[in-house]
mmCIF file as gemmi writes it, N, C-alpha and C atoms, coordinates in Angstrom:
data_model
loop_
_atom_site.group_PDB
_atom_site.id
_atom_site.type_symbol
_atom_site.label_atom_id
_atom_site.label_alt_id
_atom_site.label_comp_id
_atom_site.label_asym_id
_atom_site.label_entity_id
_atom_site.label_seq_id
_atom_site.pdbx_PDB_ins_code
_atom_site.Cartn_x
_atom_site.Cartn_y
_atom_site.Cartn_z
_atom_site.occupancy
_atom_site.B_iso_or_equiv
_atom_site.pdbx_formal_charge
_atom_site.auth_seq_id
_atom_site.auth_asym_id
_atom_site.pdbx_PDB_model_num
ATOM 1 N N . UNK Axp A 1 ? 50.116 96.924 16.32 1 0 ? 1 A 1
ATOM 2 C CA . UNK Axp A 1 ? 50.929 96.194 17.27 1 0 ? 1 A 1
ATOM 3 C C . UNK Axp A 1 ? 51.09 94.735 16.871 1 0 ? 1 A 1
ATOM 4 N N . UNK Axp A 2 ? 50.145 94.219 16.117 1 0 ? 2 A 1
ATOM 5 C CA . UNK Axp A 2 ? 50.24 92.83 15.693 1 0 ? 2 A 1
ATOM 6 C C . UNK Axp A 2 ? 51.467 92.612 14.811 1 0 ? 2 A 1
ATOM 7 N N . UNK Axp A 3 ? 51.756 93.58 13.969 1 0 ? 3 A 1
ATOM 8 C CA . UNK Axp A 3 ? 52.941 93.467 13.113 1 0 ? 3 A 1
ATOM 9 C C . UNK Axp A 3 ? 54.216 93.438 13.953 1 0 ? 3 A 1
ATOM 10 N N . UNK Axp A 4 ? 54.282 94.282 14.96 1 0 ? 4 A 1
ATOM 11 C CA . UNK Axp A 4 ? 55.452 94.315 15.83 1 0 ? 4 A 1
ATOM 12 C C . UNK Axp A 4 ? 55.61 92.999 16.581 1 0 ? 4 A 1
ATOM 13 N N . UNK Axp A 5 ? 54.5 92.464 17.075 1 0 ? 5 A 1
ATOM 14 C CA . UNK Axp A 5 ? 54.573 91.177 17.781 1 0 ? 5 A 1
ATOM 15 C C . UNK Axp A 5 ? 55.029 90.059 16.848 1 0 ? 5 A 1
ATOM 16 N N . UNK Axp A 6 ? 54.545 90.083 15.612 1 0 ? 6 A 1
ATOM 17 C CA . UNK Axp A 6 ? 54.947 89.07 14.648 1 0 ? 6 A 1
ATOM 18 C C . UNK Axp A 6 ? 56.451 89.15 14.38 1 0 ? 6 A 1
ATOM 19 N N . UNK Axp A 7 ? 56.964 90.363 14.248 1 0 ? 7 A 1
ATOM 20 C CA . UNK Axp A 7 ? 58.405 90.523 14.037 1 0 ? 7 A 1
ATOM 21 C C . UNK Axp A 7 ? 59.189 90.035 15.26 1 0 ? 7 A 1
ATOM 22 N N . UNK Axp A 8 ? 58.693 90.351 16.457 1 0 ? 8 A 1
ATOM 23 C CA . UNK Axp A 8 ? 59.342 89.863 17.677 1 0 ? 8 A 1
ATOM 24 C C . UNK Axp A 8 ? 59.381 88.337 17.708 1 0 ? 8 A 1
ATOM 25 N N . UNK Axp A 9 ? 58.283 87.723 17.329 1 0 ? 9 A 1
ATOM 26 C CA . UNK Axp A 9 ? 58.227 86.261 17.315 1 0 ? 9 A 1
ATOM 27 C C . UNK Axp A 9 ? 59.204 85.677 16.299 1 0 ? 9 A 1
ATOM 28 N N . UNK Axp A 10 ? 59.323 86.331 15.151 1 0 ? 10 A 1
ATOM 29 C CA . UNK Axp A 10 ? 60.284 85.868 14.14 1 0 ? 10 A 1
ATOM 30 C C . UNK Axp A 10 ? 61.713 85.937 14.677 1 0 ? 10 A 1
ATOM 31 N N . UNK Axp A 11 ? 62.033 87.049 15.317 1 0 ? 11 A 1
ATOM 32 C CA . UNK Axp A 11 ? 63.384 87.213 15.869 1 0 ? 11 A 1
ATOM 33 C C . UNK Axp A 11 ? 63.62 86.185 16.971 1 0 ? 11 A 1
ATOM 34 N N . UNK Axp A 12 ? 62.655 86.04 17.875 1 0 ? 12 A 1
ATOM 35 C CA . UNK Axp A 12 ? 62.796 85.071 18.965 1 0 ? 12 A 1
ATOM 36 C C . UNK Axp A 12 ? 63.019 83.653 18.441 1 0 ? 12 A 1
ATOM 37 N N . UNK Axp A 13 ? 62.331 83.32 17.358 1 0 ? 13 A 1
ATOM 38 C CA . UNK Axp A 13 ? 62.453 81.973 16.791 1 0 ? 13 A 1
ATOM 39 C C . UNK Axp A 13 ? 63.804 81.755 16.122 1 0 ? 13 A 1
ATOM 40 N N . UNK Axp A 14 ? 64.399 82.809 15.615 1 0 ? 14 A 1
ATOM 41 C CA . UNK Axp A 14 ? 65.64 82.658 14.854 1 0 ? 14 A 1
ATOM 42 C C . UNK Axp A 14 ? 66.91 82.925 15.656 1 0 ? 14 A 1
ATOM 43 N N . UNK Axp A 15 ? 66.816 83.681 16.72 1 0 ? 15 A 1
ATOM 44 C CA . UNK Axp A 15 ? 68.026 84.085 17.442 1 0 ? 15 A 1
ATOM 45 C C . UNK Axp A 15 ? 68.792 82.882 17.999 1 0 ? 15 A 1
ATOM 46 N N . UNK Axp A 16 ? 68.108 81.86 18.393 1 0 ? 16 A 1
ATOM 47 C CA . UNK Axp A 16 ? 68.792 80.679 18.929 1 0 ? 16 A 1
ATOM 48 C C . UNK Axp A 16 ? 69.565 79.911 17.861 1 0 ? 16 A 1
ATOM 49 N N . UNK Axp A 17 ? 69.228 80.123 16.61 1 0 ? 17 A 1
ATOM 50 C CA . UNK Axp A 17 ? 69.922 79.409 15.529 1 0 ? 17 A 1
ATOM 51 C C . UNK Axp A 17 ? 71.224 80.077 15.118 1 0 ? 17 A 1
ATOM 52 N N . UNK Axp A 18 ? 71.439 81.312 15.538 1 0 ? 18 A 1
ATOM 53 C CA . UNK Axp A 18 ? 72.644 82.041 15.118 1 0 ? 18 A 1
ATOM 54 C C . UNK Axp A 18 ? 73.925 81.289 15.479 1 0 ? 18 A 1
ATOM 55 N N . UNK Axp A 19 ? 74.081 80.771 16.695 1 0 ? 19 A 1
ATOM 56 C CA . UNK Axp A 19 ? 75.314 80.053 17.009 1 0 ? 19 A 1
ATOM 57 C C . UNK Axp A 19 ? 75.523 78.785 16.175 1 0 ? 19 A 1
ATOM 58 N N . UNK Axp A 20 ? 74.466 78.274 15.591 1 0 ? 20 A 1
ATOM 59 C CA . UNK Axp A 20 ? 74.562 77.064 14.78 1 0 ? 20 A 1
ATOM 60 C C . UNK Axp A 20 ? 75.009 77.354 13.352 1 0 ? 20 A 1
ATOM 61 N N . UNK Axp A 21 ? 74.964 78.612 12.969 1 0 ? 21 A 1
ATOM 62 C CA . UNK Axp A 21 ? 75.358 79.003 11.614 1 0 ? 21 A 1
ATOM 63 C C . UNK Axp A 21 ? 76.874 78.996 11.463 1 0 ? 21 A 1
ATOM 64 N N . UNK Axp A 22 ? 77.353 78.844 10.237 1 0 ? 22 A 1
ATOM 65 C CA . UNK Axp A 22 ? 78.796 78.984 10.013 1 0 ? 22 A 1
ATOM 66 C C . UNK Axp A 22 ? 79.257 80.37 10.479 1 0 ? 22 A 1
ATOM 67 N N . UNK Axp A 23 ? 80.421 80.419 11.028 1 0 ? 23 A 1
ATOM 68 C CA . UNK Axp A 23 ? 80.918 81.65 11.63 1 0 ? 23 A 1
ATOM 69 C C . UNK Axp A 23 ? 80.947 82.831 10.662 1 0 ? 23 A 1
ATOM 70 N N . UNK Axp A 24 ? 81.193 82.562 9.401 1 0 ? 24 A 1
ATOM 71 C CA . UNK Axp A 24 ? 81.309 83.659 8.441 1 0 ? 24 A 1
ATOM 72 C C . UNK Axp A 24 ? 79.957 84.286 8.073 1 0 ? 24 A 1
ATOM 73 N N . UNK Axp A 25 ? 78.85 83.609 8.331 1 0 ? 25 A 1
ATOM 74 C CA . UNK Axp A 25 ? 77.535 84.175 8.015 1 0 ? 25 A 1
ATOM 75 C C . UNK Axp A 25 ? 76.801 84.717 9.246 1 0 ? 25 A 1
ATOM 76 N N . UNK Axp A 26 ? 77.342 84.478 10.42 1 0 ? 26 A 1
ATOM 77 C CA . UNK Axp A 26 ? 76.695 84.958 11.646 1 0 ? 26 A 1
ATOM 78 C C . UNK Axp A 26 ? 76.523 86.475 11.69 1 0 ? 26 A 1
ATOM 79 N N . UNK Axp A 27 ? 77.552 87.255 11.337 1 0 ? 27 A 1
ATOM 80 C CA . UNK Axp A 27 ? 77.369 88.711 11.42 1 0 ? 27 A 1
ATOM 81 C C . UNK Axp A 27 ? 76.199 89.216 10.566 1 0 ? 27 A 1
ATOM 82 N N . UNK Axp A 28 ? 76.04 88.678 9.376 1 0 ? 28 A 1
ATOM 83 C CA . UNK Axp A 28 ? 74.926 89.1 8.518 1 0 ? 28 A 1
ATOM 84 C C . UNK Axp A 28 ? 73.588 88.681 9.129 1 0 ? 28 A 1
ATOM 85 N N . UNK Axp A 29 ? 73.514 87.483 9.686 1 0 ? 29 A 1
ATOM 86 C CA . UNK Axp A 29 ? 72.284 87.022 10.31 1 0 ? 29 A 1
ATOM 87 C C . UNK Axp A 29 ? 71.914 87.906 11.499 1 0 ? 29 A 1
ATOM 88 N N . UNK Axp A 30 ? 72.903 88.249 12.309 1 0 ? 30 A 1
ATOM 89 C CA . UNK Axp A 30 ? 72.66 89.105 13.47 1 0 ? 30 A 1
ATOM 90 C C . UNK Axp A 30 ? 72.201 90.483 13.013 1 0 ? 30 A 1
ATOM 91 N N . UNK Axp A 31 ? 72.83 91.012 11.97 1 0 ? 31 A 1
ATOM 92 C CA . UNK Axp A 31 ? 72.44 92.322 11.434 1 0 ? 31 A 1
ATOM 93 C C . UNK Axp A 31 ? 70.993 92.3 10.946 1 0 ? 31 A 1
ATOM 94 N N . UNK Axp A 32 ? 70.611 91.252 10.265 1 0 ? 32 A 1
ATOM 95 C CA . UNK Axp A 32 ? 69.244 91.159 9.764 1 0 ? 32 A 1
ATOM 96 C C . UNK Axp A 32 ? 68.229 91.032 10.896 1 0 ? 32 A 1
ATOM 97 N N . UNK Axp A 33 ? 68.574 90.281 11.921 1 0 ? 33 A 1
ATOM 98 C CA . UNK Axp A 33 ? 67.679 90.181 13.077 1 0 ? 33 A 1
ATOM 99 C C . UNK Axp A 33 ? 67.549 91.53 13.786 1 0 ? 33 A 1
ATOM 100 N N . UNK Axp A 34 ? 68.66 92.239 13.887 1 0 ? 34 A 1
ATOM 101 C CA . UNK Axp A 34 ? 68.625 93.564 14.506 1 0 ? 34 A 1
ATOM 102 C C . UNK Axp A 34 ? 67.745 94.517 13.704 1 0 ? 34 A 1
ATOM 103 N N . UNK Axp A 35 ? 67.782 94.414 12.398 1 0 ? 35 A 1
ATOM 104 C CA . UNK Axp A 35 ? 66.937 95.261 11.554 1 0 ? 35 A 1
ATOM 105 C C . UNK Axp A 35 ? 65.461 94.953 11.77 1 0 ? 35 A 1
ATOM 106 N N . UNK Axp A 36 ? 65.141 93.687 11.981 1 0 ? 36 A 1
ATOM 107 C CA . UNK Axp A 36 ? 63.756 93.324 12.277 1 0 ? 36 A 1
ATOM 108 C C . UNK Axp A 36 ? 63.307 93.908 13.621 1 0 ? 36 A 1
ATOM 109 N N . UNK Axp A 37 ? 64.213 93.917 14.591 1 0 ? 37 A 1
ATOM 110 C CA . UNK Axp A 37 ? 63.91 94.518 15.895 1 0 ? 37 A 1
ATOM 111 C C . UNK Axp A 37 ? 63.632 96.014 15.723 1 0 ? 37 A 1
ATOM 112 N N . UNK Axp A 38 ? 64.473 96.688 14.93 1 0 ? 38 A 1
ATOM 113 C CA . UNK Axp A 38 ? 64.272 98.116 14.684 1 0 ? 38 A 1
ATOM 114 C C . UNK Axp A 38 ? 62.947 98.37 13.974 1 0 ? 38 A 1
ATOM 115 N N . UNK Axp A 39 ? 62.611 97.534 13.027 1 0 ? 39 A 1
ATOM 116 C CA . UNK Axp A 39 ? 61.347 97.686 12.317 1 0 ? 39 A 1
ATOM 117 C C . UNK Axp A 39 ? 60.168 97.507 13.272 1 0 ? 39 A 1
ATOM 118 N N . UNK Axp A 40 ? 60.261 96.551 14.173 1 0 ? 40 A 1
ATOM 119 C CA . UNK Axp A 40 ? 59.204 96.353 15.173 1 0 ? 40 A 1
ATOM 120 C C . UNK Axp A 40 ? 59.052 97.605 16.042 1 0 ? 40 A 1
ATOM 121 N N . UNK Axp A 41 ? 60.168 98.231 16.388 1 0 ? 41 A 1
ATOM 122 C CA . UNK Axp A 41 ? 60.108 99.461 17.178 1 0 ? 41 A 1
ATOM 123 C C . UNK Axp A 41 ? 59.393 100.57 16.418 1 0 ? 41 A 1
ATOM 124 N N . UNK Axp A 42 ? 59.671 100.673 15.129 1 0 ? 42 A 1
ATOM 125 C CA . UNK Axp A 42 ? 59 101.683 14.31 1 0 ? 42 A 1
ATOM 126 C C . UNK Axp A 42 ? 57.5 101.424 14.287 1 0 ? 42 A 1
ATOM 127 N N . UNK Axp A 43 ? 57.091 100.169 14.117 1 0 ? 43 A 1
ATOM 128 C CA . UNK Axp A 43 ? 55.666 99.855 14.121 1 0 ? 43 A 1
ATOM 129 C C . UNK Axp A 43 ? 55.02 100.192 15.456 1 0 ? 43 A 1
ATOM 130 N N . UNK Axp A 44 ? 55.724 99.954 16.557 1 0 ? 44 A 1
ATOM 131 C CA . UNK Axp A 44 ? 55.172 100.289 17.877 1 0 ? 44 A 1
ATOM 132 C C . UNK Axp A 44 ? 54.987 101.795 18.024 1 0 ? 44 A 1
ATOM 133 N N . UNK Axp A 45 ? 55.969 102.559 17.545 1 0 ? 45 A 1
ATOM 134 C CA . UNK Axp A 45 ? 55.861 104.021 17.622 1 0 ? 45 A 1
ATOM 135 C C . UNK Axp A 45 ? 54.693 104.523 16.778 1 0 ? 45 A 1
ATOM 136 N N . UNK Axp A 46 ? 54.512 103.913 15.62 1 0 ? 46 A 1
ATOM 137 C CA . UNK Axp A 46 ? 53.389 104.274 14.761 1 0 ? 46 A 1
ATOM 138 C C . UNK Axp A 46 ? 52.065 103.957 15.456 1 0 ? 46 A 1
ATOM 139 N N . UNK Axp A 47 ? 51.972 102.773 16.04 1 0 ? 47 A 1
ATOM 140 C CA . UNK Axp A 47 ? 50.736 102.363 16.723 1 0 ? 47 A 1
ATOM 141 C C . UNK Axp A 47 ? 50.437 103.267 17.917 1 0 ? 47 A 1
ATOM 142 N N . UNK Axp A 48 ? 51.49 103.759 18.562 1 0 ? 48 A 1
ATOM 143 C CA . UNK Axp A 48 ? 51.308 104.629 19.724 1 0 ? 48 A 1
ATOM 144 C C . UNK Axp A 48 ? 50.997 106.07 19.325 1 0 ? 48 A 1
ATOM 145 N N . UNK Axp A 49 ? 51.076 106.359 18.023 1 0 ? 49 A 1
ATOM 146 C CA . UNK Axp A 49 ? 50.798 107.708 17.557 1 0 ? 49 A 1
ATOM 147 C C . UNK Axp A 49 ? 51.982 108.645 17.626 1 0 ? 49 A 1
ATOM 148 N N . UNK Axp A 50 ? 53.158 108.126 17.902 1 0 ? 50 A 1
ATOM 149 C CA . UNK Axp A 50 ? 54.348 108.969 17.995 1 0 ? 50 A 1
ATOM 150 C C . UNK Axp A 50 ? 54.809 109.442 16.62 1 0 ? 50 A 1
ATOM 151 N N . UNK Axp A 51 ? 54.48 108.663 15.595 1 0 ? 51 A 1
ATOM 152 C CA . UNK Axp A 51 ? 54.752 109.087 14.228 1 0 ? 51 A 1
ATOM 153 C C . UNK Axp A 51 ? 53.441 108.98 13.459 1 0 ? 51 A 1
ATOM 154 N N . UNK Axp A 52 ? 53.226 109.925 12.546 1 0 ? 52 A 1
ATOM 155 C CA . UNK Axp A 52 ? 51.936 110.013 11.868 1 0 ? 52 A 1
ATOM 156 C C . UNK Axp A 52 ? 51.806 109.036 10.709 1 0 ? 52 A 1
ATOM 157 N N . UNK Axp A 53 ? 52.903 108.752 10.045 1 0 ? 53 A 1
ATOM 158 C CA . UNK Axp A 53 ? 52.848 107.825 8.92 1 0 ? 53 A 1
ATOM 159 C C . UNK Axp A 53 ? 54.162 107.095 8.805 1 0 ? 53 A 1
ATOM 160 N N . UNK Axp A 54 ? 54.108 105.934 8.194 1 0 ? 54 A 1
ATOM 161 C CA . UNK Axp A 54 ? 55.318 105.148 7.997 1 0 ? 54 A 1
ATOM 162 C C . UNK Axp A 54 ? 55.976 105.629 6.71 1 0 ? 54 A 1
ATOM 163 N N . UNK Axp A 55 ? 57.014 106.442 6.86 1 0 ? 55 A 1
ATOM 164 C CA . UNK Axp A 55 ? 57.724 106.967 5.707 1 0 ? 55 A 1
ATOM 165 C C . UNK Axp A 55 ? 59.223 106.921 5.971 1 0 ? 55 A 1
ATOM 166 N N . UNK Axp A 56 ? 59.989 107.54 5.106 1 0 ? 56 A 1
ATOM 167 C CA . UNK Axp A 56 ? 61.444 107.52 5.244 1 0 ? 56 A 1
ATOM 168 C C . UNK Axp A 56 ? 61.913 108.063 6.589 1 0 ? 56 A 1
ATOM 169 N N . UNK Axp A 57 ? 61.243 109.092 7.089 1 0 ? 57 A 1
ATOM 170 C CA . UNK Axp A 57 ? 61.666 109.679 8.36 1 0 ? 57 A 1
ATOM 171 C C . UNK Axp A 57 ? 61.381 108.781 9.546 1 0 ? 57 A 1
ATOM 172 N N . UNK Axp A 58 ? 60.465 107.855 9.404 1 0 ? 58 A 1
ATOM 173 C CA . UNK Axp A 58 ? 60.085 107 10.526 1 0 ? 58 A 1
ATOM 174 C C . UNK Axp A 58 ? 61.074 105.879 10.784 1 0 ? 58 A 1
ATOM 175 N N . UNK Axp A 59 ? 61.963 105.627 9.842 1 0 ? 59 A 1
ATOM 176 C CA . UNK Axp A 59 ? 62.955 104.586 10.036 1 0 ? 59 A 1
ATOM 177 C C . UNK Axp A 59 ? 62.653 103.301 9.293 1 0 ? 59 A 1
ATOM 178 N N . UNK Axp A 60 ? 61.515 103.227 8.619 1 0 ? 60 A 1
ATOM 179 C CA . UNK Axp A 60 ? 61.171 101.996 7.909 1 0 ? 60 A 1
ATOM 180 C C . UNK Axp A 60 ? 62.205 101.704 6.835 1 0 ? 60 A 1
ATOM 181 N N . UNK Axp A 61 ? 62.54 102.691 6.04 1 0 ? 61 A 1
ATOM 182 C CA . UNK Axp A 61 ? 63.506 102.47 4.963 1 0 ? 61 A 1
ATOM 183 C C . UNK Axp A 61 ? 64.871 102.084 5.531 1 0 ? 61 A 1
ATOM 184 N N . UNK Axp A 62 ? 65.29 102.757 6.598 1 0 ? 62 A 1
ATOM 185 C CA . UNK Axp A 62 ? 66.584 102.398 7.208 1 0 ? 62 A 1
ATOM 186 C C . UNK Axp A 62 ? 66.559 100.98 7.744 1 0 ? 62 A 1
ATOM 187 N N . UNK Axp A 63 ? 65.453 100.59 8.34 1 0 ? 63 A 1
ATOM 188 C CA . UNK Axp A 63 ? 65.36 99.259 8.946 1 0 ? 63 A 1
ATOM 189 C C . UNK Axp A 63 ? 65.307 98.148 7.896 1 0 ? 63 A 1
ATOM 190 N N . UNK Axp A 64 ? 64.787 98.463 6.724 1 0 ? 64 A 1
ATOM 191 C CA . UNK Axp A 64 ? 64.628 97.426 5.709 1 0 ? 64 A 1
ATOM 192 C C . UNK Axp A 64 ? 65.624 97.534 4.563 1 0 ? 64 A 1
ATOM 193 N N . UNK Axp A 65 ? 66.385 98.596 4.518 1 0 ? 65 A 1
ATOM 194 C CA . UNK Axp A 65 ? 67.264 98.854 3.368 1 0 ? 65 A 1
ATOM 195 C C . UNK Axp A 65 ? 68.29 97.743 3.15 1 0 ? 65 A 1
ATOM 196 N N . UNK Axp A 66 ? 68.916 97.28 4.224 1 0 ? 66 A 1
ATOM 197 C CA . UNK Axp A 66 ? 69.989 96.285 4.086 1 0 ? 66 A 1
ATOM 198 C C . UNK Axp A 66 ? 69.504 94.852 4.185 1 0 ? 66 A 1
ATOM 199 N N . UNK Axp A 67 ? 68.257 94.642 4.508 1 0 ? 67 A 1
ATOM 200 C CA . UNK Axp A 67 ? 67.747 93.279 4.725 1 0 ? 67 A 1
ATOM 201 C C . UNK Axp A 67 ? 67.72 92.442 3.485 1 0 ? 67 A 1
């Protein structure tokens, strides 16, 4: 859960800066923040025992592939 909280803190710290970015880079920044949120969700599911291991099926690769 510590990893998920750390990712949440990273997103919380950066989300307010998105409007300050040049308009053409905002979509990529938002996409990357969303991927961090998804990764945090995967870590929470792993910690809760909903998934047995962090592998391709768990969403880790999908969450980090485009980052």
